[in-house]
N, C-alpha and C positions, 0 to 999 in steps of 0.2 A: 504494500500500500504506500503510495507516494505521500510524503509529508505535504501538508497544506501550509504554505508560508503565510505569515501575518500580512505581508504585502509583497506584490510582485511588480516592482516599478517597470514602466514601459516608456520608451522614448520613440519618437518618429524615426522612420527609415532615413538612412543617410541621404538618399536622393531627394527626399522632401525637404531636408534641412539645407542641402547644397543649393536648392533653387533660390533660397533667400540669401545664403552666405555669398553667392556669386556677386551680389551688389557690393559687399564689403571687399571682396577680392579685386573687383574692378576699380574700386576707389582706393584700394590699399589702405583701408581704414578699419582697424580691428578692435579699437577701444575708443574711449573718450567720445561717446555719443555719436557713433557712426550711423550709416543709413539703416541698418537693421534695428538699432536701438531706437531711432526716431520713429520708424514705421511701427515697431511694437508698441511704443507709447501711444501712438495715435489709434491703433487698432484695439488696444485694451480699453481705451477711453470709449470708443464706439461700442464695444461689447457690453460694457457696464451701462452706458447710456447717460442721458442728462448732460450736465456741464462738468463732468468729472475730469480732473487733471490727473495724469498718471506719471509718476517718476519711477522708472525701473531701478532696482538696486541689486547689488551682488548677492545679498541674502536678507532674509526678513529680520534677523537679529540686528544687523547694521541699520536696517530701516527703523526699527524701534528706537535704537540709540539716537540716531540723528533726529527723528521726529520729536522725541521727548526733549532732547536738548534744545532744539529749535523752538518748540512751543513754550518751554518754561523760561528760556533766556539764560544769560550767563549768571545772573544774580537773582534767583527766585526768592520770593518773599517767604515761602514755606520750604520745609525740607522733606515733606512726606508725599508719597504717591499712593492714593487709594487704589487697590487692585485685588482681584480675587486670589485666594490661596489655591483654588481648584483650577490650576492652569499649568502650562509647561514652564520649566525653569527659566527659559530665555526671557520671559516677561519680567521676572524679578531681576535677572542679571542685567538687563538694560537699565533698570532703575539704579542699581548699585554702580554701574559704570558711569552714570550721570551724577554720582556723589549725592544721591538722594536715598531715602529709606522707604520701603513698602509699608503701608498700613493695611493689613489684611481685612478683607470684607467677605461676608458670606454670600453664597449664591442662592437663588430661589429654587424650590424643589421641582418645578415643572420642566423648565428648559435648561436649568443648571447654569444660567447666566448670572452676572452680578445683580444682586437683588436691589431694585431701585429704592425701596423703602430703607434698606440698610444704608445705601449710599447717601440718601437724604439726611438720615440721622447723623452719620459720621460728619458730613459737611457742616451740619448745624453745630455740632459739638466741637469739631477740630478745624473748621474752615481756615482759620488764620495760619494754621501749621501746614496746610496742604498746598503743594505746588502744582499738582496735576492729578488726573484720574486716568488710569488705564483699565478700560473694560475689555472683555474678551467675548468673541463669538465662539463659545465653548465647543470644542471638537469640530469647528468649522460650520456649525449650524447657526442660522441667523436668529437673533432675538426677535421678538415681536416688534412691530412698528411702535407699539405703545411703550414697550420697555426702552427701546432706543431713544424715543422722544423724552422719556422720563430721565434718562441719564443726561441728555443734553440740557434739559430744563434745570436739573439740579446743579450742574456745573456752571451754567450761565448765571444762576442765582448767586452762586458762591464766587463767581469771577475766576474760575480756574479752567484751564484747557482740558479737553477730553480727547484722548487718543484711544483707538480701538484696535486691539490685536485680533485680527481675523485670519491668522496664519493659514489654516486649512480651508478657509471659506471662499476662495475665489470660485465664483459660479453659483454660490448658494443664494437663495431668495427668501425673503421674509413672508409673513402671512398675508401681506398685501401684494405679493408677487414682485416686490422690488429687490433688485440684485444688490448684494453687499457692495460697498465702495464709497457710500456717502455718509457713513456714520461719523459723528464727532467732528473735531477740527481736522483730523487726519486718520487714516486707516491703513493697516499694514497687512500684506499678504505674503505668503511663502510659496515659492515655486520649486521647492526642494524635490528631489527625485521621488520621495514617498508621498507627495501631495497629489491631489487629483490633477491639478495643472502642473505637470512635472517637466522641468527642463534640466534637471541635474542639480544645479545650485542657482539660486536667484530669488527675486521677490519684487514687490512693487509697493510704493506709497501712493495713496490716493487722497484727494482733497477737492472740495468745491472752491477753495480759495486759491486763485491763480497767483497772487503775490506770494503766498506760503509755498506753493509748488515751485516757484522760481527760487525761493530761498533754499528749499530742500534740495533742489537739483544742484545748486552751487555747493551746498554742504557735502554732497556726494563726491565732489571734485576738489577736495582740500579747502573748501570755502573760498575759492578764487571768485572774485567778481568779474564783471565784463572787462575791466582794465587790468586783470591779472594781479589785483591787490588782494591780500588775505584779510577778510573781514571778521573772521572768528577763529580763535585758537582750537576750536573743537571740530573743524572739518576733518573728513576722512576720505580715503580712497574707497568708495562704496559703489562705484559704477558697475553696471552690468556689461559684460563683454559682448562683442558682436556675435561670437559663436553661440553664446547662450541666448542672445536675442533672436538669432536665426532659428534656434530650436523652439523658442517660444512662439514664433510666427507659425512654424509647422504644427505645433500643438494646437494653436488657436484654430487652424483650418479644420480640425476634426473634434474640437472640444465639445460641441453639442452632442456628438455621438458618445464621447466619453461620459458625459453627465448622464445621458440616457442609460448607458450600460450599468453604471454604478448605482443609479437610483432604482433600476429594475431589480438588481440583485439584492440590494439592501431591503427593498420592499418585499421580496420573496422571503427573506429571513424574518423580517418583522411580522408578517402575517401570521406565521405559525407560532412564533415565540411569544407574542402577546397573549395568545390563547393559553399558553403554558404558564403564564403568570409573570413573565419578564416585562419590564417597562422601558420605554424609549423616551428620548427627549421630546417634549411637546414642540411641534413646529418643525420637526426634522425631516419631513417628507421631501422638502425641496432643498435639502442639504446637498453639498457636492460629495459627501461621504468619503472621507479619507480612509476610514475603516468603519466598523459598525459598533458604536458604543451602546451598551445595554445594561440595565440595572437588574441584578438578580433579586429574587424575592427575599433572600436572606444571605448572610455571610456564609452560612454553612453550605448553601447551594453554590455560591460563588466559588468557594474552595473546592467543592466536589468537581465543578466544571474544570478548574485549573488542573486538578490531579488527573482527571480523565483525559484532558487534552494532551498532556504529556504522554500518556499511555497510547493514545490513538494518533500521535504525530500530527496534531493540529496546533498551530502556533497561536495561542490566545494570550492576550496581555491584559494587565490592569490599567496601565498607562499613567494616568495622573495620580501622583502621590502628593497629598496636600503640602504646599511649600511651608506653611507655618509650623509643620511638625518636623521639618528637616533641620538638623543641627546647625548647618552653616547659615541658613536663612533666619533661624530662630535667634541666633546670637547677634545678628547684625540688624534685624528689622526693629520696628517700633513696638513690637509685642503683638499680641492678638487677643481680640475679644473672643467670646464663645462663637464657634463656627459649626453649629450642629448639623446643618444640611451638608456642608462640605465633608465633614467626618463620616456621616452616614453614606454619602455617595462613594467615598474612598473605600469603604468596607465592602461595597456591593457591586461596584462597577466592573464590567468586563468589556474588553475591546476585541471584537471578532474580526477574523480575516476578511479582506475584500480586495478584489482586483478587477480590472476591466474585463478580464476573461475568466473570472471565477466560474467553474463549470457547475452544471446541475448536480453532478455526482458529488462534488465537493460541498455544495450547499446542503445536500441531504446528509452528508457525514456530520457537518456542523450542527444541523438541526437535531439529528439523532442523539448526539451527545447532550445538548442542552435540555432537550425535552426529557430524556431519561433522568438527568440530574434533578430536574424540577419535580419529578415523581417520587423522589426519595423520602420526603416527609410523610407522604400518604402511605408508602410501602411500610415505613417504620411503624406507623400507627396501626396498620393492619396486623403486623406481626405482634405488636403489644396487645392488641385486642384478642 
Protein backbone atom coordinates (compact mmCIF):
# COMPACT_ATOMS: atom_id res chain seq x y z
CA UNK A 1 0.00 0.00 0.00
CA UNK A 2 1.50 3.31 -1.10
CA UNK A 3 1.89 5.97 1.62
CA UNK A 4 -0.42 8.96 1.34
CA UNK A 5 1.72 12.06 1.72
CA UNK A 6 0.37 15.03 3.63
CA UNK A 7 0.96 17.16 0.54
CA UNK A 8 2.18 16.46 -2.99
CA UNK A 9 3.36 19.81 -4.36
CA UNK A 10 2.94 20.31 -8.07
CA UNK A 11 4.49 22.92 -10.38
CA UNK A 12 3.64 23.67 -14.02
CA UNK A 13 5.53 21.94 -16.82
CA UNK A 14 8.76 23.54 -17.94
CA UNK A 15 7.34 24.41 -21.36
CA UNK A 16 4.51 26.40 -19.73
CA UNK A 17 7.00 28.32 -17.57
CA UNK A 18 9.40 28.96 -20.45
CA UNK A 19 6.61 30.62 -22.43
CA UNK A 20 6.75 33.47 -19.90
CA UNK A 21 10.42 33.31 -18.98
CA UNK A 22 11.28 33.94 -22.64
CA UNK A 23 10.38 37.62 -22.10
CA UNK A 24 12.98 37.86 -19.35
CA UNK A 25 15.54 36.08 -21.51
CA UNK A 26 14.91 38.46 -24.38
CA UNK A 27 15.24 41.47 -22.10
CA UNK A 28 18.12 39.83 -20.18
CA UNK A 29 16.33 40.96 -17.04
CA UNK A 30 16.12 38.29 -14.33
CA UNK A 31 15.45 40.25 -11.14
CA UNK A 32 14.61 43.78 -9.98
CA UNK A 33 11.02 43.81 -11.25
CA UNK A 34 11.50 42.59 -14.78
CA UNK A 35 8.79 41.82 -17.37
CA UNK A 36 7.50 38.65 -15.66
CA UNK A 37 7.35 40.37 -12.27
CA UNK A 38 5.35 43.29 -13.67
CA UNK A 39 2.97 41.05 -15.62
CA UNK A 40 2.38 38.82 -12.59
CA UNK A 41 1.57 41.83 -10.43
CA UNK A 42 -0.99 43.04 -12.97
CA UNK A 43 -2.59 39.64 -13.49
CA UNK A 44 -2.83 38.88 -9.77
CA UNK A 45 -4.56 42.22 -9.28
CA UNK A 46 -7.02 41.36 -12.06
CA UNK A 47 -7.63 37.91 -10.58
CA UNK A 48 -8.52 39.33 -7.16
CA UNK A 49 -10.53 42.15 -8.69
CA UNK A 50 -11.46 45.63 -7.53
CA UNK A 51 -8.73 48.22 -7.16
CA UNK A 52 -6.26 45.87 -5.50
CA UNK A 53 -2.56 46.71 -5.75
CA UNK A 54 -0.23 43.69 -5.65
CA UNK A 55 3.44 43.70 -4.65
CA UNK A 56 5.10 40.29 -5.29
CA UNK A 57 7.69 39.30 -2.68
CA UNK A 58 10.32 36.59 -2.27
CA UNK A 59 8.29 34.90 0.48
CA UNK A 60 5.39 35.65 2.79
CA UNK A 61 7.50 35.97 5.93
CA UNK A 62 9.48 38.82 4.37
CA UNK A 63 6.15 40.27 3.30
CA UNK A 64 4.86 40.20 6.87
CA UNK A 65 8.04 41.81 8.18
CA UNK A 66 8.03 44.61 5.62
CA UNK A 67 4.30 45.28 5.88
CA UNK A 68 4.36 45.44 9.67
CA UNK A 69 7.40 47.71 9.76
CA UNK A 70 5.94 49.99 7.09
CA UNK A 71 2.53 50.20 8.77
CA UNK A 72 3.80 50.96 12.29
CA UNK A 73 6.65 53.25 11.24
CA UNK A 74 10.09 53.59 12.77
CA UNK A 75 8.87 54.85 16.16
CA UNK A 76 5.52 53.24 17.00
CA UNK A 77 3.65 54.64 19.99
CA UNK A 78 2.98 51.15 21.34
CA UNK A 79 5.13 48.05 21.60
CA UNK A 80 2.47 45.33 21.27
CA UNK A 81 0.87 43.59 18.30
CA UNK A 82 -2.44 41.84 18.94
CA UNK A 83 -2.49 38.51 17.13
CA UNK A 84 -3.97 35.02 17.54
CA UNK A 85 -1.93 32.33 19.23
CA UNK A 86 -3.62 29.80 16.92
CA UNK A 87 -1.43 30.48 13.88
CA UNK A 88 1.87 29.56 12.22
CA UNK A 89 5.08 30.73 13.97
CA UNK A 90 6.03 33.09 11.11
CA UNK A 91 3.31 35.50 12.25
CA UNK A 92 4.92 35.91 15.67
CA UNK A 93 8.46 35.85 14.26
CA UNK A 94 7.65 38.84 12.04
CA UNK A 95 6.53 40.69 15.17
CA UNK A 96 9.74 39.91 17.04
CA UNK A 97 11.86 40.88 14.01
CA UNK A 98 10.14 44.27 14.18
CA UNK A 99 11.24 44.60 17.81
CA UNK A 100 7.64 44.42 18.97
CA UNK A 101 5.87 41.90 21.20
CA UNK A 102 2.80 39.79 20.51
CA UNK A 103 -0.24 40.16 22.71
CA UNK A 104 -2.12 36.89 22.25
CA UNK A 105 -5.82 36.90 21.51
CA UNK A 106 -8.31 34.03 21.34
CA UNK A 107 -10.15 32.87 18.24
CA UNK A 108 -13.89 32.30 17.85
CA UNK A 109 -15.13 28.68 17.85
CA UNK A 110 -16.96 28.65 14.51
CA UNK A 111 -14.40 29.73 11.92
CA UNK A 112 -11.31 29.71 14.21
CA UNK A 113 -10.41 33.30 13.30
CA UNK A 114 -9.48 36.16 15.63
CA UNK A 115 -12.54 36.79 17.80
CA UNK A 116 -13.76 40.36 17.05
CA UNK A 117 -15.21 40.72 20.55
CA UNK A 118 -11.90 39.72 22.13
CA UNK A 119 -10.08 42.17 19.87
CA UNK A 120 -12.47 44.97 20.82
CA UNK A 121 -11.97 44.33 24.53
CA UNK A 122 -8.16 44.18 24.21
CA UNK A 123 -8.01 47.44 22.28
CA UNK A 124 -10.25 49.13 24.81
CA UNK A 125 -8.07 47.96 27.69
CA UNK A 126 -4.59 48.16 26.12
CA UNK A 127 -5.04 50.45 23.13
CA UNK A 128 -2.30 52.88 24.15
CA UNK A 129 0.21 50.00 24.22
CA UNK A 130 -0.78 48.52 20.85
CA UNK A 131 1.19 49.33 17.69
CA UNK A 132 -0.78 47.12 15.29
CA UNK A 133 -3.07 44.12 14.89
CA UNK A 134 -2.25 41.05 12.81
CA UNK A 135 -5.36 39.00 12.16
CA UNK A 136 -5.18 35.68 10.30
CA UNK A 137 -7.29 33.90 7.72
CA UNK A 138 -6.88 30.65 9.62
CA UNK A 139 -5.78 27.71 7.45
CA UNK A 140 -6.40 29.95 4.43
CA UNK A 141 -10.17 30.08 4.94
CA UNK A 142 -11.79 33.50 4.72
CA UNK A 143 -13.42 35.04 7.77
CA UNK A 144 -16.95 36.21 7.21
CA UNK A 145 -17.42 39.65 5.75
CA UNK A 146 -18.92 40.68 9.09
CA UNK A 147 -15.86 39.49 11.02
CA UNK A 148 -13.46 41.23 8.68
CA UNK A 149 -15.44 44.46 8.96
CA UNK A 150 -15.46 44.15 12.77
CA UNK A 151 -11.64 43.84 12.80
CA UNK A 152 -11.35 46.94 10.64
CA UNK A 153 -13.82 48.96 12.73
CA UNK A 154 -12.08 48.05 15.99
CA UNK A 155 -8.67 49.01 14.61
CA UNK A 156 -9.97 52.26 13.12
CA UNK A 157 -11.55 53.19 16.45
CA UNK A 158 -8.26 52.52 18.24
CA UNK A 159 -6.17 54.23 15.58
CA UNK A 160 -3.95 51.20 14.89
CA UNK A 161 -3.15 49.55 11.54
CA UNK A 162 -4.56 46.15 10.61
CA UNK A 163 -2.42 43.60 8.77
CA UNK A 164 -3.98 40.27 7.75
CA UNK A 165 -1.91 37.11 7.37
CA UNK A 166 -3.71 35.07 4.71
CA UNK A 167 -0.72 32.89 3.88
CA UNK A 168 -2.62 29.87 2.52
CA UNK A 169 -5.64 31.84 1.37
CA UNK A 170 -4.93 33.02 -2.15
CA UNK A 171 -8.08 32.17 -4.11
CA UNK A 172 -10.32 31.79 -1.04
CA UNK A 173 -13.66 33.63 -0.94
CA UNK A 174 -15.76 34.83 1.98
CA UNK A 175 -19.48 34.30 2.58
CA UNK A 176 -20.29 37.15 0.20
CA UNK A 177 -18.24 35.53 -2.54
CA UNK A 178 -15.52 38.18 -2.25
CA UNK A 179 -11.99 36.97 -2.83
CA UNK A 180 -9.38 37.59 -0.15
CA UNK A 181 -6.95 40.42 -0.82
CA UNK A 182 -8.74 43.53 0.41
CA UNK A 183 -8.68 42.89 4.16
CA UNK A 184 -7.13 45.45 6.46
CA UNK A 185 -4.52 48.01 5.47
CA UNK A 186 -2.52 45.23 3.84
CA UNK A 187 -2.79 41.46 3.38
CA UNK A 188 -0.09 38.84 2.91
CA UNK A 189 -0.17 35.64 0.83
CA UNK A 190 2.32 32.79 0.52
CA UNK A 191 3.13 31.08 -2.78
CA UNK A 192 5.31 28.43 -1.13
CA UNK A 193 5.46 25.01 -2.81
CA UNK A 194 2.98 23.59 -0.28
CA UNK A 195 0.33 26.27 -0.87
CA UNK A 196 -2.54 25.97 -3.37
CA UNK A 197 -0.94 28.74 -5.46
CA UNK A 198 2.46 27.06 -5.55
CA UNK A 199 5.52 28.55 -7.25
CA UNK A 200 8.24 27.07 -5.03
CA UNK A 201 9.08 30.16 -2.96
CA UNK A 202 7.32 33.49 -3.13
CA UNK A 203 4.37 35.52 -1.97
CA UNK A 204 2.50 38.76 -2.41
CA UNK A 205 1.40 41.82 -0.48
CA UNK A 206 -1.99 43.29 -1.40
CA UNK A 207 -3.57 46.60 -0.48
CA UNK A 208 -6.21 49.07 -1.67
CA UNK A 209 -3.84 51.93 -0.82
CA UNK A 210 -1.72 52.78 -3.88
CA UNK A 211 0.63 55.01 -1.90
CA UNK A 212 1.22 52.20 0.60
CA UNK A 213 1.80 49.75 -2.26
CA UNK A 214 4.47 52.08 -3.66
CA UNK A 215 6.16 52.31 -0.26
CA UNK A 216 6.04 48.53 0.16
CA UNK A 217 7.52 48.00 -3.31
CA UNK A 218 10.41 50.31 -2.41
CA UNK A 219 10.94 48.48 0.88
CA UNK A 220 11.37 45.21 -1.03
CA UNK A 221 14.29 46.85 -2.87
CA UNK A 222 16.44 48.01 0.06
CA UNK A 223 14.12 51.04 0.56
CA UNK A 224 15.61 52.87 -2.44
CA UNK A 225 13.42 55.76 -3.61
CA UNK A 226 13.17 56.90 -7.22
CA UNK A 227 16.43 58.86 -6.86
CA UNK A 228 18.28 55.85 -5.41
CA UNK A 229 18.29 57.43 -1.96
CA UNK A 230 17.73 55.17 1.07
CA UNK A 231 14.63 56.37 2.90
CA UNK A 232 14.46 53.72 5.62
CA UNK A 233 17.08 51.61 7.41
CA UNK A 234 14.61 48.70 7.42
CA UNK A 235 14.55 47.98 3.69
CA UNK A 236 15.24 44.42 2.58
CA UNK A 237 16.01 42.49 -0.56
CA UNK A 238 12.59 40.86 -0.77
CA UNK A 239 11.96 41.00 -4.53
CA UNK A 240 10.47 38.05 -6.38
CA UNK A 241 12.78 36.70 -9.09
CA UNK A 242 11.77 36.54 -12.75
CA UNK A 243 11.94 32.73 -12.64
CA UNK A 244 9.45 32.53 -9.81
CA UNK A 245 7.27 35.18 -11.44
CA UNK A 246 7.22 33.11 -14.64
CA UNK A 247 6.15 30.06 -12.63
CA UNK A 248 3.43 32.18 -11.02
CA UNK A 249 2.10 33.23 -14.42
CA UNK A 250 1.95 29.60 -15.53
CA UNK A 251 0.18 28.63 -12.29
CA UNK A 252 -2.33 31.43 -12.76
CA UNK A 253 -3.25 30.08 -16.20
CA UNK A 254 -4.65 26.92 -14.60
CA UNK A 255 -5.48 28.13 -11.10
CA UNK A 256 -9.25 27.93 -11.54
CA UNK A 257 -8.83 24.22 -12.28
CA UNK A 258 -6.61 23.81 -9.21
CA UNK A 259 -9.22 25.45 -6.98
CA UNK A 260 -11.98 23.26 -8.42
CA UNK A 261 -9.92 20.09 -7.86
CA UNK A 262 -9.07 20.95 -4.27
CA UNK A 263 -12.58 22.08 -3.35
CA UNK A 264 -14.19 18.98 -4.82
CA UNK A 265 -11.82 16.63 -2.95
CA UNK A 266 -12.19 18.54 0.32
CA UNK A 267 -15.96 18.47 -0.14
CA UNK A 268 -15.87 14.72 -0.64
CA UNK A 269 -14.07 14.28 2.70
CA UNK A 270 -16.26 16.79 4.46
CA UNK A 271 -19.55 15.19 3.42
CA UNK A 272 -18.90 11.88 5.16
CA UNK A 273 -16.85 13.15 8.09
CA UNK A 274 -19.51 15.59 9.29
CA UNK A 275 -21.92 12.67 9.49
CA UNK A 276 -19.36 10.85 11.65
CA UNK A 277 -19.21 13.72 14.16
CA UNK A 278 -16.20 15.68 12.90
CA UNK A 279 -16.52 19.44 12.51
CA UNK A 280 -15.12 21.85 9.95
CA UNK A 281 -14.47 25.59 9.92
CA UNK A 282 -17.63 27.53 9.21
CA UNK A 283 -17.40 29.22 5.84
CA UNK A 284 -14.61 26.94 4.59
CA UNK A 285 -16.47 25.69 1.51
CA UNK A 286 -14.88 28.38 -0.66
CA UNK A 287 -11.44 27.97 0.86
CA UNK A 288 -8.45 27.32 -1.40
CA UNK A 289 -7.76 24.25 0.83
CA UNK A 290 -4.03 23.88 1.43
CA UNK A 291 -4.98 20.73 3.34
CA UNK A 292 -8.18 19.69 5.13
CA UNK A 293 -8.36 20.90 8.76
CA UNK A 294 -10.98 19.09 10.81
CA UNK A 295 -11.97 19.08 14.48
CA UNK A 296 -12.26 15.65 16.09
CA UNK A 297 -15.15 15.03 18.51
CA UNK A 298 -12.65 14.45 21.34
CA UNK A 299 -8.94 14.38 22.12
CA UNK A 300 -9.17 10.61 22.46
CA UNK A 301 -10.50 10.25 18.93
CA UNK A 302 -7.88 12.70 17.62
CA UNK A 303 -5.11 10.60 19.19
CA UNK A 304 -6.61 7.38 17.82
CA UNK A 305 -6.61 8.86 14.32
CA UNK A 306 -2.95 9.85 14.62
CA UNK A 307 -2.00 6.37 15.86
CA UNK A 308 -4.00 4.69 13.11
CA UNK A 309 -2.56 6.99 10.46
CA UNK A 310 0.97 5.88 11.30
CA UNK A 311 -0.03 2.23 11.01
CA UNK A 312 -1.84 2.78 7.70
CA UNK A 313 0.85 5.03 6.19
CA UNK A 314 -1.37 8.09 5.95
CA UNK A 315 0.45 11.30 6.79
CA UNK A 316 -1.90 13.29 9.03
CA UNK A 317 -0.70 16.23 11.10
CA UNK A 318 -1.98 18.41 13.92
CA UNK A 319 -0.27 21.51 12.42
CA UNK A 320 -0.96 24.52 14.69
CA UNK A 321 0.51 24.31 18.19
CA UNK A 322 -0.62 27.38 20.19
CA UNK A 323 2.21 29.90 20.17
CA UNK A 324 1.45 31.12 23.69
CA UNK A 325 2.33 27.65 25.03
CA UNK A 326 5.70 27.43 23.25
CA UNK A 327 8.60 28.30 25.58
CA UNK A 328 10.43 30.69 23.24
CA UNK A 329 7.35 32.79 22.58
CA UNK A 330 6.11 32.56 26.17
CA UNK A 331 9.36 34.03 27.44
CA UNK A 332 9.40 36.96 25.02
CA UNK A 333 5.73 37.85 24.60
CA UNK A 334 3.56 40.11 26.73
CA UNK A 335 1.94 37.15 28.41
CA UNK A 336 -1.42 35.60 27.61
CA UNK A 337 -4.89 35.84 28.99
CA UNK A 338 -7.07 32.77 29.04
CA UNK A 339 -7.40 31.36 25.52
CA UNK A 340 -9.92 28.51 25.99
CA UNK A 341 -11.02 28.18 22.35
CA UNK A 342 -7.41 28.09 21.13
CA UNK A 343 -6.45 25.40 23.61
CA UNK A 344 -9.52 23.29 22.83
CA UNK A 345 -8.82 23.48 19.09
CA UNK A 346 -5.19 22.55 19.65
CA UNK A 347 -6.21 19.37 21.45
CA UNK A 348 -8.65 18.21 18.79
CA UNK A 349 -7.55 19.57 15.40
CA UNK A 350 -6.39 17.23 12.65
CA UNK A 351 -4.96 18.26 9.28
CA UNK A 352 -5.78 15.73 6.56
CA UNK A 353 -3.82 15.19 3.33
CA UNK A 354 -4.84 16.98 0.17
CA UNK A 355 -3.40 17.23 -3.34
CA UNK A 356 -4.64 18.37 -6.73
CA UNK A 357 -4.63 14.70 -7.79
CA UNK A 358 -5.73 13.01 -4.54
CA UNK A 359 -7.36 9.84 -5.84
CA UNK A 360 -10.73 8.35 -4.92
CA UNK A 361 -8.93 5.34 -3.47
CA UNK A 362 -6.85 7.59 -1.24
CA UNK A 363 -9.94 9.51 -0.15
CA UNK A 364 -11.61 6.22 0.82
CA UNK A 365 -8.57 5.19 2.88
CA UNK A 366 -8.63 8.48 4.78
CA UNK A 367 -12.38 8.25 5.36
CA UNK A 368 -12.18 4.64 6.54
CA UNK A 369 -9.62 5.58 9.17
CA UNK A 370 -11.45 8.60 10.57
CA UNK A 371 -14.90 7.01 10.53
CA UNK A 372 -13.64 3.89 12.31
CA UNK A 373 -11.96 6.02 15.00
CA UNK A 374 -15.14 8.05 15.51
CA UNK A 375 -16.99 4.80 16.30
CA UNK A 376 -14.60 3.84 19.13
CA UNK A 377 -16.62 5.46 21.98
CA UNK A 378 -19.80 3.70 20.83
CA UNK A 379 -17.99 0.37 20.57
CA UNK A 380 -16.51 0.83 24.04
CA UNK A 381 -19.96 1.59 25.45
CA UNK A 382 -21.37 -1.54 23.88
CA UNK A 383 -18.61 -3.67 25.40
CA UNK A 384 -19.21 -2.11 28.82
CA UNK A 385 -22.94 -2.71 28.57
